[in-house]
C-alpha beads as a LAMMPS data file, in Angstrom:
LAMMPS data file: protein, C-alpha beads

296 atoms
295 bonds

1 atom types
1 bond types

-500.0 500.0 xlo xhi
-500.0 500.0 ylo yhi
-500.0 500.0 zlo zhi

Masses

1 110.0

Atoms # bond

1 1 1 10.200 20.301 2.386
2 1 1 12.921 22.146 0.427
3 1 1 11.838 24.137 -2.656
4 1 1 10.960 21.979 -5.642
5 1 1 13.972 23.264 -7.573
6 1 1 16.213 21.598 -5.014
7 1 1 14.423 18.287 -5.512
8 1 1 14.645 17.959 -9.277
9 1 1 16.769 14.829 -9.650
10 1 1 18.871 13.473 -12.477
11 1 1 16.370 13.400 -15.354
12 1 1 17.672 10.062 -16.581
13 1 1 17.210 8.189 -13.297
14 1 1 13.883 6.809 -12.017
15 1 1 12.568 8.525 -8.907
16 1 1 11.164 6.691 -5.884
17 1 1 9.042 8.589 -3.353
18 1 1 7.813 6.853 -0.214
19 1 1 6.110 8.215 2.852
20 1 1 3.215 7.724 5.243
21 1 1 -0.345 8.368 4.236
22 1 1 -1.363 12.032 3.854
23 1 1 2.260 13.236 3.829
24 1 1 2.108 14.956 0.436
25 1 1 4.083 12.409 -1.580
26 1 1 1.612 12.287 -4.478
27 1 1 1.785 16.061 -4.950
28 1 1 5.578 15.927 -4.941
29 1 1 5.548 13.110 -7.511
30 1 1 3.180 15.083 -9.740
31 1 1 5.334 18.207 -9.578
32 1 1 8.543 16.342 -10.437
33 1 1 6.855 14.444 -13.266
34 1 1 5.328 17.617 -14.727
35 1 1 8.614 19.520 -14.510
36 1 1 10.681 16.784 -16.148
37 1 1 8.262 15.074 -18.540
38 1 1 7.934 11.822 -16.572
39 1 1 5.075 9.446 -15.814
40 1 1 3.834 8.702 -12.291
41 1 1 3.500 5.050 -11.220
42 1 1 1.478 3.947 -8.208
43 1 1 3.118 1.982 -5.386
44 1 1 0.133 1.818 -3.041
45 1 1 -1.540 -1.566 -2.596
46 1 1 -5.041 -0.115 -2.192
47 1 1 -4.931 2.560 -4.875
48 1 1 -4.761 -0.209 -7.490
49 1 1 -8.421 -1.136 -6.914
50 1 1 -11.150 0.390 -9.026
51 1 1 -13.600 0.406 -6.118
52 1 1 -11.997 3.371 -4.362
53 1 1 -10.831 6.673 -5.751
54 1 1 -11.800 9.155 -3.050
55 1 1 -11.277 6.854 -0.072
56 1 1 -7.729 5.880 -1.084
57 1 1 -6.795 9.431 -2.166
58 1 1 -6.073 8.472 -5.755
59 1 1 -5.100 11.382 -8.036
60 1 1 -8.008 13.540 -9.104
61 1 1 -9.023 13.678 -12.780
62 1 1 -7.380 17.110 -13.051
63 1 1 -4.111 15.774 -11.616
64 1 1 -4.200 12.733 -13.884
65 1 1 -4.675 15.052 -16.876
66 1 1 -1.415 16.889 -16.139
67 1 1 0.846 13.839 -16.527
68 1 1 0.178 10.132 -17.167
69 1 1 -0.632 8.210 -13.957
70 1 1 -0.207 4.436 -14.238
71 1 1 -1.405 1.476 -12.114
72 1 1 -4.156 3.470 -10.409
73 1 1 -7.629 1.922 -10.171
74 1 1 -6.899 -0.736 -12.768
75 1 1 -7.715 -3.851 -10.688
76 1 1 -11.267 -5.153 -10.196
77 1 1 -12.337 -5.714 -6.604
78 1 1 -12.603 -9.489 -7.043
79 1 1 -9.337 -9.915 -8.969
80 1 1 -6.330 -11.741 -7.563
81 1 1 -3.536 -9.170 -7.213
82 1 1 -0.275 -9.393 -5.303
83 1 1 3.100 -7.722 -5.008
84 1 1 4.272 -10.110 -7.715
85 1 1 1.614 -8.837 -10.122
86 1 1 2.584 -5.254 -9.320
87 1 1 6.299 -5.928 -9.784
88 1 1 5.767 -7.442 -13.223
89 1 1 3.658 -4.464 -14.282
90 1 1 6.210 -1.962 -12.989
91 1 1 9.003 -3.812 -14.756
92 1 1 7.157 -3.487 -18.060
93 1 1 6.541 0.222 -17.443
94 1 1 10.208 0.866 -16.657
95 1 1 11.144 -0.739 -19.971
96 1 1 9.297 2.040 -21.809
97 1 1 9.551 4.817 -19.158
98 1 1 12.952 4.305 -17.538
99 1 1 12.776 7.619 -15.654
100 1 1 9.310 7.075 -14.150
101 1 1 8.358 8.475 -10.734
102 1 1 7.220 5.590 -8.515
103 1 1 5.263 6.854 -5.497
104 1 1 3.344 5.242 -2.672
105 1 1 3.162 4.081 0.886
106 1 1 3.391 0.291 0.538
107 1 1 6.850 -0.565 1.776
108 1 1 6.644 -4.137 0.533
109 1 1 6.255 -2.905 -3.045
110 1 1 9.397 -0.791 -2.791
111 1 1 11.306 -3.634 -1.127
112 1 1 10.364 -5.990 -3.963
113 1 1 11.380 -3.386 -6.531
114 1 1 14.767 -2.456 -5.040
115 1 1 15.724 -5.626 -3.126
116 1 1 14.091 -8.386 -5.170
117 1 1 11.138 -10.719 -4.660
118 1 1 11.269 -14.379 -3.715
119 1 1 9.845 -16.743 -6.330
120 1 1 7.374 -18.815 -4.302
121 1 1 5.264 -21.566 -5.915
122 1 1 1.516 -20.872 -6.091
123 1 1 -0.452 -21.942 -3.025
124 1 1 -3.043 -24.660 -3.829
125 1 1 -6.659 -23.603 -3.451
126 1 1 -7.317 -26.199 -0.747
127 1 1 -4.479 -24.845 1.406
128 1 1 -5.832 -21.310 1.068
129 1 1 -9.337 -22.512 1.940
130 1 1 -8.005 -24.204 5.073
131 1 1 -6.129 -21.049 6.079
132 1 1 -9.210 -18.882 5.577
133 1 1 -11.409 -21.264 7.574
134 1 1 -8.926 -21.383 10.432
135 1 1 -8.515 -17.610 10.418
136 1 1 -12.271 -17.228 10.788
137 1 1 -12.599 -19.884 13.485
138 1 1 -9.382 -19.496 15.488
139 1 1 -7.933 -16.092 14.650
140 1 1 -4.539 -15.016 13.360
141 1 1 -2.810 -15.974 16.600
142 1 1 -3.369 -19.668 15.960
143 1 1 -1.713 -19.437 12.550
144 1 1 1.097 -17.283 13.923
145 1 1 1.887 -19.898 16.575
146 1 1 2.537 -22.491 13.858
147 1 1 4.976 -20.436 11.780
148 1 1 8.647 -21.298 11.650
149 1 1 10.663 -19.161 14.126
150 1 1 12.552 -17.018 11.550
151 1 1 9.324 -16.052 9.795
152 1 1 7.510 -15.431 13.090
153 1 1 10.244 -13.021 14.138
154 1 1 10.059 -10.984 10.924
155 1 1 6.348 -10.859 10.246
156 1 1 4.008 -7.962 10.994
157 1 1 2.005 -9.466 13.853
158 1 1 -0.705 -6.853 13.459
159 1 1 -1.467 -7.912 9.884
160 1 1 -3.668 -11.039 9.644
161 1 1 -3.292 -11.148 5.853
162 1 1 0.494 -11.374 6.125
163 1 1 0.214 -14.075 8.802
164 1 1 -2.218 -16.066 6.684
165 1 1 0.061 -15.785 3.651
166 1 1 3.081 -17.000 5.658
167 1 1 1.091 -19.947 7.035
168 1 1 -0.080 -20.890 3.533
169 1 1 3.477 -20.822 2.176
170 1 1 4.745 -23.030 5.004
171 1 1 1.850 -25.461 4.646
172 1 1 2.154 -25.671 0.862
173 1 1 5.937 -25.806 0.471
174 1 1 7.221 -27.053 3.850
175 1 1 9.604 -24.080 3.793
176 1 1 9.103 -20.929 5.822
177 1 1 8.526 -17.596 4.132
178 1 1 11.780 -16.287 5.631
179 1 1 13.704 -19.092 3.966
180 1 1 12.088 -18.361 0.618
181 1 1 12.953 -14.671 1.032
182 1 1 16.591 -15.554 1.565
183 1 1 16.587 -17.095 -1.935
184 1 1 15.446 -13.863 -3.535
185 1 1 15.871 -13.019 -7.211
186 1 1 18.002 -9.940 -8.037
187 1 1 16.051 -6.674 -7.962
188 1 1 14.866 -5.167 -11.206
189 1 1 15.772 -1.679 -9.937
190 1 1 18.590 -1.530 -7.356
191 1 1 18.362 1.488 -5.079
192 1 1 21.778 2.685 -6.300
193 1 1 20.282 3.314 -9.753
194 1 1 17.502 5.609 -8.492
195 1 1 16.837 8.928 -6.823
196 1 1 15.012 7.765 -3.703
197 1 1 13.199 10.121 -1.319
198 1 1 11.469 9.296 1.967
199 1 1 9.048 11.873 3.369
200 1 1 9.458 12.038 7.154
201 1 1 6.801 14.334 8.617
202 1 1 6.380 15.411 12.215
203 1 1 3.686 13.325 13.935
204 1 1 1.453 16.208 14.964
205 1 1 1.744 17.875 11.567
206 1 1 0.711 14.608 9.952
207 1 1 -2.142 14.053 12.414
208 1 1 -3.666 17.404 11.449
209 1 1 -3.341 16.537 7.756
210 1 1 -5.011 13.160 8.321
211 1 1 -7.981 14.727 10.106
212 1 1 -8.471 17.345 7.403
213 1 1 -8.139 14.808 4.615
214 1 1 -10.766 12.370 5.863
215 1 1 -13.219 15.221 6.394
216 1 1 -12.540 16.250 2.790
217 1 1 -13.081 12.668 1.608
218 1 1 -16.558 12.701 3.138
219 1 1 -17.369 15.907 1.279
220 1 1 -15.947 14.624 -2.003
221 1 1 -17.868 11.369 -2.350
222 1 1 -16.509 8.698 0.007
223 1 1 -20.009 7.828 1.202
224 1 1 -21.189 7.351 -2.376
225 1 1 -18.219 5.066 -3.059
226 1 1 -19.135 2.988 -0.026
227 1 1 -22.758 2.852 -1.162
228 1 1 -21.605 1.414 -4.492
229 1 1 -19.461 -1.153 -2.655
230 1 1 -22.200 -2.161 -0.196
231 1 1 -23.833 -4.880 -2.387
232 1 1 -20.422 -6.508 -2.837
233 1 1 -19.351 -6.328 0.816
234 1 1 -18.376 -9.786 2.169
235 1 1 -20.597 -11.301 4.824
236 1 1 -17.766 -12.705 6.940
237 1 1 -14.028 -12.961 7.485
238 1 1 -11.515 -13.214 5.953
239 1 1 -12.040 -9.937 4.177
240 1 1 -10.502 -9.626 0.692
241 1 1 -7.786 -7.012 0.123
242 1 1 -10.019 -4.437 -1.571
243 1 1 -12.106 -4.005 1.592
244 1 1 -9.095 -2.812 3.610
245 1 1 -9.254 0.813 2.536
246 1 1 -9.214 2.787 5.768
247 1 1 -12.676 4.074 6.531
248 1 1 -14.441 1.560 4.289
249 1 1 -15.607 -0.720 7.119
250 1 1 -16.855 2.270 9.102
251 1 1 -18.725 3.734 6.142
252 1 1 -20.378 0.401 5.433
253 1 1 -21.461 0.315 9.092
254 1 1 -22.870 3.837 8.697
255 1 1 -24.869 2.817 5.640
256 1 1 -26.268 -0.064 7.687
257 1 1 -27.305 2.387 10.437
258 1 1 -24.707 0.948 12.818
259 1 1 -22.522 4.067 13.185
260 1 1 -23.186 7.787 13.051
261 1 1 -21.175 9.905 10.645
262 1 1 -19.216 11.611 13.474
263 1 1 -18.350 8.140 14.807
264 1 1 -17.182 7.110 11.347
265 1 1 -14.975 10.161 11.045
266 1 1 -13.439 9.683 14.492
267 1 1 -12.795 5.964 13.988
268 1 1 -11.361 6.327 10.486
269 1 1 -9.118 9.214 11.512
270 1 1 -7.755 7.186 14.421
271 1 1 -7.210 4.132 12.189
272 1 1 -5.355 6.283 9.664
273 1 1 -3.062 7.666 12.367
274 1 1 -2.343 4.131 13.578
275 1 1 -1.596 3.022 10.025
276 1 1 0.752 5.968 9.518
277 1 1 2.593 4.977 12.695
278 1 1 3.121 1.454 11.335
279 1 1 4.336 2.896 8.042
280 1 1 6.838 5.171 9.775
281 1 1 8.193 2.241 11.766
282 1 1 8.609 0.147 8.625
283 1 1 10.282 2.967 6.726
284 1 1 12.612 3.762 9.623
285 1 1 13.769 0.153 9.780
286 1 1 13.968 -0.598 6.064
287 1 1 14.676 2.688 4.255
288 1 1 17.694 4.141 6.004
289 1 1 19.502 4.689 2.703
290 1 1 16.718 6.855 1.245
291 1 1 17.058 10.653 1.313
292 1 1 14.739 12.034 4.026
293 1 1 12.507 15.022 3.317
294 1 1 10.649 17.071 5.919
295 1 1 7.405 18.297 4.309
296 1 1 6.592 20.906 6.971

Bonds

1 1 1 2
2 1 2 3
3 1 3 4
4 1 4 5
5 1 5 6
6 1 6 7
7 1 7 8
8 1 8 9
9 1 9 10
10 1 10 11
11 1 11 12
12 1 12 13
13 1 13 14
14 1 14 15
15 1 15 16
16 1 16 17
17 1 17 18
18 1 18 19
19 1 19 20
20 1 20 21
21 1 21 22
22 1 22 23
23 1 23 24
24 1 24 25
25 1 25 26
26 1 26 27
27 1 27 28
28 1 28 29
29 1 29 30
30 1 30 31
31 1 31 32
32 1 32 33
33 1 33 34
34 1 34 35
35 1 35 36
36 1 36 37
37 1 37 38
38 1 38 39
39 1 39 40
40 1 40 41
41 1 41 42
42 1 42 43
43 1 43 44
44 1 44 45
45 1 45 46
46 1 46 47
47 1 47 48
48 1 48 49
49 1 49 50
50 1 50 51
51 1 51 52
52 1 52 53
53 1 53 54
54 1 54 55
55 1 55 56
56 1 56 57
57 1 57 58
58 1 58 59
59 1 59 60
60 1 60 61
61 1 61 62
62 1 62 63
63 1 63 64
64 1 64 65
65 1 65 66
66 1 66 67
67 1 67 68
68 1 68 69
69 1 69 70
70 1 70 71
71 1 71 72
72 1 72 73
73 1 73 74
74 1 74 75
75 1 75 76
76 1 76 77
77 1 77 78
78 1 78 79
79 1 79 80
80 1 80 81
81 1 81 82
82 1 82 83
83 1 83 84
84 1 84 85
85 1 85 86
86 1 86 87
87 1 87 88
88 1 88 89
89 1 89 90
90 1 90 91
91 1 91 92
92 1 92 93
93 1 93 94
94 1 94 95
95 1 95 96
96 1 96 97
97 1 97 98
98 1 98 99
99 1 99 100
100 1 100 101
101 1 101 102
102 1 102 103
103 1 103 104
104 1 104 105
105 1 105 106
106 1 106 107
107 1 107 108
108 1 108 109
109 1 109 110
110 1 110 111
111 1 111 112
112 1 112 113
113 1 113 114
114 1 114 115
115 1 115 116
116 1 116 117
117 1 117 118
118 1 118 119
119 1 119 120
120 1 120 121
121 1 121 122
122 1 122 123
123 1 123 124
124 1 124 125
125 1 125 126
126 1 126 127
127 1 127 128
128 1 128 129
129 1 129 130
130 1 130 131
131 1 131 132
132 1 132 133
133 1 133 134
134 1 134 135
135 1 135 136
136 1 136 137
137 1 137 138
138 1 138 139
139 1 139 140
140 1 140 141
141 1 141 142
142 1 142 143
143 1 143 144
144 1 144 145
145 1 145 146
146 1 146 147
147 1 147 148
148 1 148 149
149 1 149 150
150 1 150 151
151 1 151 152
152 1 152 153
153 1 153 154
154 1 154 155
155 1 155 156
156 1 156 157
157 1 157 158
158 1 158 159
159 1 159 160
160 1 160 161
161 1 161 162
162 1 162 163
163 1 163 164
164 1 164 165
165 1 165 166
166 1 166 167
167 1 167 168
168 1 168 169
169 1 169 170
170 1 170 171
171 1 171 172
172 1 172 173
173 1 173 174
174 1 174 175
175 1 175 176
176 1 176 177
177 1 177 178
178 1 178 179
179 1 179 180
180 1 180 181
181 1 181 182
182 1 182 183
183 1 183 184
184 1 184 185
185 1 185 186
186 1 186 187
187 1 187 188
188 1 188 189
189 1 189 190
190 1 190 191
191 1 191 192
192 1 192 193
193 1 193 194
194 1 194 195
195 1 195 196
196 1 196 197
197 1 197 198
198 1 198 199
199 1 199 200
200 1 200 201
201 1 201 202
202 1 202 203
203 1 203 204
204 1 204 205
205 1 205 206
206 1 206 207
207 1 207 208
208 1 208 209
209 1 209 210
210 1 210 211
211 1 211 212
212 1 212 213
213 1 213 214
214 1 214 215
215 1 215 216
216 1 216 217
217 1 217 218
218 1 218 219
219 1 219 220
220 1 220 221
221 1 221 222
222 1 222 223
223 1 223 224
224 1 224 225
225 1 225 226
226 1 226 227
227 1 227 228
228 1 228 229
229 1 229 230
230 1 230 231
231 1 231 232
232 1 232 233
233 1 233 234
234 1 234 235
235 1 235 236
236 1 236 237
237 1 237 238
238 1 238 239
239 1 239 240
240 1 240 241
241 1 241 242
242 1 242 243
243 1 243 244
244 1 244 245
245 1 245 246
246 1 246 247
247 1 247 248
248 1 248 249
249 1 249 250
250 1 250 251
251 1 251 252
252 1 252 253
253 1 253 254
254 1 254 255
255 1 255 256
256 1 256 257
257 1 257 258
258 1 258 259
259 1 259 260
260 1 260 261
261 1 261 262
262 1 262 263
263 1 263 264
264 1 264 265
265 1 265 266
266 1 266 267
267 1 267 268
268 1 268 269
269 1 269 270
270 1 270 271
271 1 271 272
272 1 272 273
273 1 273 274
274 1 274 275
275 1 275 276
276 1 276 277
277 1 277 278
278 1 278 279
279 1 279 280
280 1 280 281
281 1 281 282
282 1 282 283
283 1 283 284
284 1 284 285
285 1 285 286
286 1 286 287
287 1 287 288
288 1 288 289
289 1 289 290
290 1 290 291
291 1 291 292
292 1 292 293
293 1 293 294
294 1 294 295
295 1 295 296
C-alpha cells in the first residue's frame, strides 16, 4: 500500500474503503479519519451485531477512542436488520458528517449506497414462514429452481439467505427481485462524489493474514463470546443473520464437545479464505471504477 500521505483524499469528500476480510481496510480507515478529523462508519453486515466484537474483528476500544466509530455493534442479535436499515442510518450520518469514512467488506451495502436500493414492499410473515420451512425441508436448491430466470442468473447461488430473500420477494409481489432492482431509487451517494478505494491483496499474503488473525481471535476472547452466545444459539435451520460470523458455528460445536480447538481453527481459517475469495470475485465484477490499493 502506498504511504498514507499519498492516500489522504480531498477532505471535503466522503471516503469509501472496501476490501476482503483481513486486508487491513479498518486500519487504513482509522488512519485517514484520525489525520483528517473524520468519523468511521461501518459497512460490514456482521459487525453491526452486538453479539460479536472479537469474532468479527470490530475496532478495539483503543481504536474506537481515537476517532468516533459508528454503526458497530449497535444491533441486538434478535433484531430485524437489513441493507435498507443500514442505508437509512448511513444517510442520516452523512447529513451530519458529510466527509465520513465508510469502510467494510459487504459489497451489497456499498452497491446500495452508490447505486441505489430498490424499494420492495415488506414480505408478509406467512410468506417468510413458508420460505423458512421449505429451506429447512428441501434446501436452497428447491427455492432457487423456482426463481424467475433474470434473478436466478444474478443471485449468489452459494448464499441460502439471498436465495430465500429472492423467493420471498417473488412469492409476495409476483415480481422477481431482478425486476425490482431495475426500478431502483437514485443513490444517496453517487460514486463520482466520493474518494473510493478498493484493497486488492495478493491471495497468499491474505491467506497468511487470515491464519494469524483467527489465532489472535482465539487468544483475545472469541471462545468467551461464543460461550455467551451459546444459550441463544438456534436449534435448527434457517439460522438468523447474527449466527453467520465466520467461526461462530465451529466454536459452538467446540463448546458442545463436538470439535477440538485445532479443528475449529482449521475449519474457520478455511471458511474465511473461501469467504475472501467470494468477496474478491464480487469486488472484481462490481467495483471496477474504484481505485485499487495493494496492501503488501
